[in-house]
Backbone bond lengths (Angstrom), bond angles and torsions (degrees), N, CA, C in turn:
res aa  C-N    CA-C-N  psi(-1)  N-CA   C-N-CA  omega(-1)  CA-C   N-CA-C  phi
1 M - - - 1.452 - - 1.528 109.22 -
2 I 1.330 115.69 130.22 1.464 121.32 179.56 1.531 109.08 -71.92
3 D 1.318 115.36 136.53 1.457 121.99 177.35 1.532 109.28 -56.79
4 Q 1.317 117.23 129.33 1.468 121.76 -177.54 1.524 112.20 -60.77
5 K 1.321 116.77 -31.90 1.469 120.57 179.22 1.534 110.57 -62.61
6 I 1.332 116.31 -38.74 1.468 121.24 178.49 1.522 109.86 -64.71
7 I 1.321 116.06 -44.44 1.461 120.87 179.90 1.532 110.50 -64.38
8 D 1.326 116.29 -44.75 1.471 120.44 -179.28 1.526 111.53 -60.96
9 R 1.330 116.23 -44.39 1.476 119.93 178.93 1.522 110.96 -62.85
10 S 1.313 115.93 -43.61 1.462 120.26 -179.72 1.521 110.98 -62.13
11 N 1.322 116.62 -46.55 1.459 120.19 179.73 1.523 111.79 -63.20
12 A 1.320 116.62 -40.23 1.462 120.18 177.90 1.532 110.66 -64.40
13 A 1.321 116.54 -41.25 1.466 121.23 178.70 1.525 110.74 -63.56
14 K 1.311 116.96 -42.26 1.473 120.81 178.69 1.524 111.02 -64.30
15 R 1.333 116.41 -43.07 1.465 119.67 178.30 1.530 110.37 -62.54
16 L 1.317 115.32 -42.35 1.459 119.99 -179.83 1.525 110.82 -61.00
17 L 1.318 116.92 -47.21 1.457 120.80 -178.53 1.524 112.67 -66.03
18 S 1.323 117.11 -27.69 1.460 119.67 -179.82 1.532 112.41 -90.95
19 N 1.328 117.15 -2.56 1.457 121.13 -179.46 1.531 109.45 -79.34
20 P 1.332 117.75 119.85 1.467 119.61 -177.57 1.531 113.39 -62.04
21 D 1.329 117.35 -33.62 1.470 119.45 177.82 1.525 110.84 -65.71
22 F 1.330 117.14 -42.57 1.458 120.25 177.92 1.523 110.10 -63.24
23 R 1.327 117.24 -44.35 1.467 120.79 -179.42 1.531 110.14 -60.96
24 L 1.333 116.57 -42.94 1.465 120.34 179.96 1.526 110.48 -60.73
25 I 1.316 116.68 -47.33 1.458 120.85 -179.47 1.529 111.01 -66.36
26 A 1.331 116.94 -44.83 1.472 120.57 179.98 1.525 110.88 -61.73
27 D 1.325 116.46 -43.30 1.468 119.78 179.06 1.532 110.72 -65.03
28 S 1.315 116.58 -37.57 1.475 120.71 178.29 1.520 111.12 -66.43
29 I 1.318 116.79 -42.43 1.468 120.62 177.83 1.523 110.02 -61.80
30 E 1.324 116.05 -44.96 1.469 119.75 179.50 1.528 110.81 -61.09
31 A 1.329 117.08 -42.10 1.461 120.87 178.30 1.528 110.91 -65.42
32 D 1.326 117.13 -39.60 1.469 120.47 177.78 1.528 111.49 -62.86
33 I 1.324 116.03 -42.10 1.468 119.70 179.74 1.527 109.91 -64.69
34 L 1.333 117.24 -42.99 1.461 120.64 178.97 1.532 110.60 -63.06
35 A 1.328 116.36 -42.70 1.468 119.80 178.07 1.533 110.63 -62.50
36 S 1.323 116.59 -38.16 1.465 120.22 177.74 1.522 111.00 -63.80
37 F 1.345 116.99 -41.35 1.465 120.24 176.80 1.521 110.86 -59.08
38 R 1.304 114.74 -46.10 1.466 119.60 -177.68 1.528 112.33 -65.82
39 A 1.320 116.65 -26.77 1.462 120.86 -177.22 1.529 113.57 -86.00
40 V 1.327 117.19 -9.43 1.469 119.53 -179.08 1.528 109.15 -67.99
41 K 1.316 114.12 128.30 1.463 119.30 178.37 1.530 109.94 -75.93
42 I 1.303 115.91 145.91 1.459 121.08 178.78 1.526 108.73 -58.48
43 G 1.324 115.32 130.60 1.458 121.11 179.19 1.527 113.80 92.91
44 D 1.333 117.34 -7.62 1.467 120.46 179.38 1.526 108.80 -88.69
45 S 1.303 114.92 75.27 1.462 120.06 -173.67 1.531 112.76 -68.64
46 E 1.317 118.24 -29.74 1.466 120.07 179.76 1.533 110.64 -66.44
47 T 1.324 116.40 -47.33 1.471 119.38 178.10 1.518 110.46 -64.79
48 L 1.314 116.57 -40.87 1.461 120.02 178.52 1.526 111.17 -60.57
49 T 1.306 117.28 -41.77 1.469 121.77 177.57 1.520 110.69 -62.59
50 N 1.328 116.63 -42.74 1.462 120.43 179.24 1.530 111.64 -63.63
51 V 1.311 116.66 -44.30 1.467 120.47 179.73 1.527 109.81 -66.76
52 H 1.312 116.71 -38.61 1.458 119.93 177.40 1.524 110.75 -62.20
53 S 1.318 116.83 -39.77 1.472 120.56 177.48 1.520 111.29 -62.47
54 L 1.326 117.23 -41.77 1.467 120.74 176.32 1.523 110.77 -61.23
55 S 1.310 115.78 -44.98 1.458 121.10 179.81 1.521 111.23 -61.79
56 H 1.307 115.31 -43.22 1.462 120.53 -179.25 1.531 110.52 -65.33
57 G 1.319 117.10 -42.70 1.461 120.86 178.12 1.515 111.82 -61.88
58 F 1.319 116.71 -42.43 1.466 121.11 178.39 1.523 110.59 -64.18
59 K 1.323 116.84 -40.41 1.465 120.91 177.68 1.524 110.77 -64.06
60 L 1.320 117.03 -41.61 1.465 120.73 178.58 1.529 111.39 -61.13
61 L 1.330 116.80 -39.82 1.460 120.59 177.31 1.530 110.35 -60.60
62 N 1.319 116.29 -49.02 1.464 120.42 179.68 1.522 112.03 -63.90
63 D 1.317 116.32 -39.07 1.466 120.34 178.29 1.523 111.17 -64.00
64 R 1.329 117.30 -40.27 1.455 121.01 -179.25 1.527 110.66 -66.46
65 I 1.320 117.06 -41.26 1.468 120.88 177.66 1.527 109.34 -60.35
66 A 1.321 116.63 -46.04 1.469 120.66 179.02 1.522 111.40 -64.19
67 K 1.319 116.84 -36.47 1.465 121.44 -179.44 1.526 111.50 -65.33
68 Y 1.328 117.64 -38.62 1.464 120.52 177.45 1.532 110.81 -60.28
69 I 1.311 116.17 -42.05 1.469 120.43 179.43 1.527 109.89 -69.17
70 E 1.316 116.46 -44.95 1.460 121.65 -179.60 1.528 111.50 -61.55
71 T 1.313 117.91 -40.79 1.464 121.98 -179.38 1.521 110.81 -62.77
72 A 1.320 117.04 -42.93 1.470 120.52 178.91 1.523 110.89 -66.55
73 N 1.327 116.83 -40.57 1.468 120.00 178.15 1.522 110.99 -62.70
74 Y 1.327 116.03 -41.88 1.463 121.16 179.50 1.529 110.56 -65.08
75 A 1.325 116.64 -44.12 1.466 120.71 179.18 1.522 110.81 -62.88
76 A 1.332 116.98 -38.21 1.467 120.83 178.60 1.524 110.66 -65.80
77 K 1.318 117.23 -40.67 1.472 120.70 177.92 1.522 110.79 -64.18
78 L 1.334 116.46 -43.29 1.464 119.96 178.48 1.525 110.90 -61.18
79 E 1.310 116.27 -41.84 1.459 120.32 179.36 1.524 110.77 -65.34
80 E 1.316 115.85 -40.20 1.459 120.76 178.89 1.529 110.86 -63.28
81 I 1.311 116.42 -42.60 1.467 121.26 179.65 1.519 110.53 -65.84
82 S 1.330 116.50 -41.77 1.468 119.56 -176.72 1.526 111.96 -70.00
83 E 1.338 117.26 -23.23 1.460 120.88 178.37 1.519 112.34 -80.31
84 E 1.310 117.69 -17.12 1.467 120.92 -178.10 1.482 112.98 -77.79
């Protein structure tokens, strides 16, 4: 039996990704970060580091959401195999 916490996280992640408001905000944040990268002046390493940190944090959020879904899919496959 798959842990209910894994299923709950996966379902929440799927709902979040399919939510148009979340997608709009996430896409806007990504565009803002890209615009910030493009606006960094050559040699401004402090601003570049700050923008890179924002980008990395945003990527980590997206990776974690994907990981919740992936973990549930993997657990479901394992359960399916063990039942055979």
